[in-house]
C-alpha positions in Angstrom: 0.0 0.0 0.0 1.2 3.5 -0.9 0.1 6.9 0.1 -0.4 9.6 -2.5 2.0 12.2 -0.9 5.7 12.3 -1.2 8.8 13.9 -2.7 11.6 12.7 -4.9 14.7 14.2 -6.6 16.9 12.8 -9.3 20.0 14.2 -11.0 21.9 12.9 -14.0 25.1 14.4 -15.5 27.5 13.8 -18.4 30.0 15.9 -20.4 29.3 18.9 -18.2 25.6 18.8 -18.7 23.2 18.2 -15.8 19.5 17.5 -15.7 17.6 17.7 -12.3 14.0 16.5 -11.9 12.0 17.0 -8.7 8.6 15.5 -8.1 6.1 16.6 -5.4 2.9 14.5 -5.0 -0.3 15.1 -3.1 -3.6 13.2 -3.1 -6.0 13.4 -6.0 -8.8 11.3 -7.3 -6.9 10.5 -10.5 -3.4 10.8 -11.8 -2.5 14.4 -12.7 1.0 15.4 -13.8 1.7 19.1 -13.8 4.7 19.7 -16.0 5.5 22.9 -17.8 8.9 22.7 -19.5 8.3 24.9 -22.5 8.8 24.2 -26.2 12.6 23.8 -26.0 12.2 20.8 -23.7 9.0 19.4 -25.1 10.6 16.0 -25.7 11.8 15.9 -22.1 8.3 16.7 -20.9 7.0 13.6 -22.7 9.7 11.4 -21.2 8.9 12.6 -17.7 5.2 12.0 -18.1 5.8 8.5 -19.4 8.2 7.5 -16.6 6.1 8.9 -13.9 3.0 7.3 -15.3 4.7 3.9 -15.1 5.2 4.1 -11.4 2.3 6.2 -10.1 -1.4 5.5 -10.6 -3.1 8.2 -8.5 -2.2 11.6 -7.2 -1.4 15.1 -8.3 2.3 15.3 -9.2 4.2 18.6 -9.7 7.3 18.4 -11.8 10.3 20.8 -11.4 12.9 20.5 -14.2 16.2 22.2 -14.6 19.1 21.9 -17.1 22.6 23.2 -16.7 25.4 23.2 -19.2 28.8 23.7 -17.6 30.8 22.3 -20.4 32.2 25.7 -21.3 31.2 25.3 -25.0 28.1 27.4 -24.9 28.9 29.2 -28.2 31.4 28.9 -31.1 32.9 31.5 -33.6 31.6 31.4 -37.1 33.5 33.0 -40.0 32.0 33.8 -43.4 35.1 33.5 -45.5 33.3 34.1 -48.8 32.0 37.4 -47.5 35.4 38.3 -46.0 36.9 37.7 -49.5 34.4 40.1 -51.0 35.3 42.7 -48.4 39.0 42.4 -49.2 38.4 42.7 -52.9 36.2 45.7 -52.4 38.9 47.3 -50.2 41.6 46.8 -52.8 39.4 48.2 -55.5 38.6 51.3 -53.5 42.3 51.8 -52.7 43.4 51.5 -56.4 40.5 53.5 -57.7 40.9 56.5 -55.4 44.7 56.2 -54.7 44.0 55.7 -51.0 46.6 55.0 -48.3 46.4 52.3 -45.7 45.4 48.7 -45.9 42.3 46.7 -45.0 43.5 44.1 -42.6 42.2 41.2 -40.4 41.4 43.5 -37.5 39.0 45.4 -39.7 37.4 42.2 -40.8 36.9 41.0 -37.2 35.0 44.1 -36.4 32.3 43.2 -39.0 29.4 41.3 -37.5 28.6 40.0 -40.9 31.9 38.2 -41.3 32.4 37.1 -37.7 29.5 35.9 -35.5 28.9 33.8 -32.3 26.6 30.9 -32.8 25.2 29.0 -29.8 26.2 25.4 -29.6 23.2 23.1 -30.0 22.8 20.5 -27.3 22.7 16.8 -28.3 19.0 16.0 -28.0 19.6 12.3 -27.5 21.9 13.1 -24.6 19.4 15.4 -23.0 16.6 12.8 -23.3 18.9 10.2 -21.8 19.8 12.4 -18.8 16.1 13.4 -18.4 15.0 9.7 -18.3 17.7 8.8 -15.7 16.9 11.8 -13.5 13.1 11.1 -13.7 13.5 7.4 -12.8 15.6 8.3 -9.8 13.2 11.0 -8.6 10.2 8.6 -9.1 11.9 5.8 -7.1 12.6 8.2 -4.3 9.0 9.4 -4.4 7.7 5.9 -4.3 10.0 5.0 -1.4 8.5 7.8 0.6 4.9 6.9 -0.5 5.5 3.3 0.6 6.8 4.4 4.0 3.7 6.6 4.6 1.5 3.8 3.1 2.8 1.3 5.7 1.8 3.7 8.4 -1.6 4.2 6.9 -2.1 0.5 6.5 -1.4 -0.1 10.2 -3.9 2.6 11.2 -6.6 1.3 8.8 -6.1 -2.3 10.1 -6.5 -1.1 13.7 -9.6 1.0 12.9 -11.2 -1.9 10.9 -10.5 -4.3 13.8 -12.4 -1.9 16.1 -15.4 -2.0 13.8 -15.2 -5.8 13.7 -15.1 -6.0 17.5 -18.1 -3.7 17.8 -20.0 -5.7 15.2 -19.4 -8.9 17.1 -21.0 -7.2 20.1 -23.9 -6.1 17.9 -24.4 -9.8 16.8 -24.5 -10.9 20.4 -26.8 -8.2 21.5 -29.3 -8.2 18.6 -31.2 -11.4 19.5 -31.7 -10.2 23.1 -33.3 -6.9 21.9 -36.6 -8.7 20.9 -36.7 -10.7 24.1 -36.2 -7.6 26.2 -38.9 -5.8 24.3 -41.3 -8.7 24.9 -40.6 -8.8 28.6 -41.0 -5.0 29.0 -44.2 -5.0 26.9 -45.7 -7.9 28.9 -44.8 -6.1 32.2 -46.4 -2.9 31.1 -49.5 -4.6 30.0 -49.8 -6.5 33.2 -49.4 -3.2 35.2 -52.0 -1.4 33.2 -54.5 -4.3 33.0 -53.8 -5.5 36.5 -56.3 -8.4 37.1 -57.3 -8.7 33.5 -55.4 -11.6 31.7 -52.9 -10.6 29.0 -54.0 -11.4 25.5 -51.1 -13.7 24.5 -52.0 -13.6 20.8 -52.0 -9.8 20.7 -48.8 -9.8 22.6 -47.1 -12.1 20.1 -48.3 -10.1 17.2 -46.9 -6.9 18.7 -43.6 -8.6 19.4 -43.4 -10.1 15.9 -44.1 -6.7 14.3 -41.3 -5.2 16.5 -38.9 -8.0 15.6 -39.5 -7.5 11.9 -39.1 -3.8 12.2 -35.8 -3.9 14.0 -34.3 -7.0 12.2 -30.7 -6.1 11.2 -29.5 -9.5 10.1 -29.1 -8.5 6.5 -27.1 -5.4 7.5 -24.9 -7.5 9.7 -24.2 -9.9 6.9 -23.4 -7.2 4.3 -21.3 -5.2 6.7 -19.3 -8.4 7.6 -18.7 -9.0 3.9 -17.5 -5.4 3.3 -15.2 -5.6 6.3 -13.6 -8.8 5.0 -13.1 -7.3 1.5 -11.7 -4.2 3.1 -9.1 -6.2 5.0 -8.2 -8.2 1.9 -7.6 -5.0 0.0 -5.2 -3.8 2.6 -3.0 -6.8 1.9 -2.9 -6.2 -1.9 0.2 -4.7 -3.6 -1.9 -3.1 -6.2 -3.4 0.4 -5.9 -6.6 -0.1 -3.9 -7.6 3.5 -2.9 -10.7 3.7 -5.1 -12.0 0.3 -4.0 -11.4 1.1 -0.3 -13.3 4.4 -0.8 -16.2 2.5 -2.3 -16.2 -0.1 0.4 -16.2 2.6 3.1 -19.3 4.2 1.5 -21.0 0.8 1.5 -20.1 0.2 5.2 -21.4 3.6 6.1 -24.7 2.7 4.4 -25.1 -0.5 6.4 -24.1 1.1 9.7 -26.6 4.0 9.2 -29.4 1.5 8.4 -28.6 -0.4 11.6 -28.8 2.9 13.5 -32.2 3.7 12.0 -33.6 0.3 13.0 -32.1 0.3 16.4 -34.5 0.7 19.3 -31.9 -0.3 22.0 -29.5 1.9 23.9 -26.6 -0.6 23.7 -27.0 -1.1 20.0 -27.2 2.6 19.4 -24.0 3.0 21.4 -22.2 0.4 19.3 -23.5 2.0 16.0 -22.1 5.4 17.1 -18.8 3.7 17.9 -18.6 2.1 14.5 -19.5 5.3 12.7 -16.8 7.1 14.7 -14.2 4.6 13.6 -15.4 4.6 10.0 -15.0 8.4 9.8 -11.4 8.0 10.8 -11.0 5.3 8.1 -12.5 7.6 5.4 -10.1 10.3 6.4 -7.1 7.9 6.0 -8.0 6.4 2.7 -8.3 9.9 1.1 -4.5 9.7 0.9 -4.2 6.0 -0.3 -3.2 5.3 -3.9 
């Protein structure tokens, strides 16, 4: 089991070029990767999304990307020799035509931005992609390690909370049959007190008790809740992402517990229902961060 929150950082370098990728994840219903690298690193953006998607199934992931070129070869000098030749020819023609002194030398040519220019060195796209992939994998593995650590803690809490509901349900199962009998005894006692010397109509009493028993019968709710709890505990042991299924099961458990509460006409059962609802609210809070 993994949580949906965590942080990971990866760095990869070669030939003076370094790519750093940081991943910060928080809980989200679906997988959402927030990466804005710009057009110049569009290929890197695609690689990051692919590698993160392989390892993370749910959560909102913010991507921070940086590239550094410390190779010292950020630009190179470009000479337009053909244009320089034309400049030299033009200078000689002007000198001969107008009988000018002086010479047109290399220094003058170097001052011409048309002849001499600085061109940025283009990065090797394959190298950048390779560095990005390696940095992303490292960051994603660190992120998953943190998510697994938090997930282990969440699993322990969920197991404990589920066990509390199971224990309360066992008490409900023991108490439920006695509720009808208690009602029968109290009803018979009240009728005897009111009627005094008049014999109690046993048939009428039985009909009233039967109606009450049908109205407060929670056997179906107990059976369904037990099934949901078993499925919930089974999901906790799975290595696959179970967050959505756990969320669904918690909603179903809430439905059954609420129905028990609405049918309950017994103080002890009501207390147990309140206890189960309290533990279930804690469970729902925890699974909001489970992948």
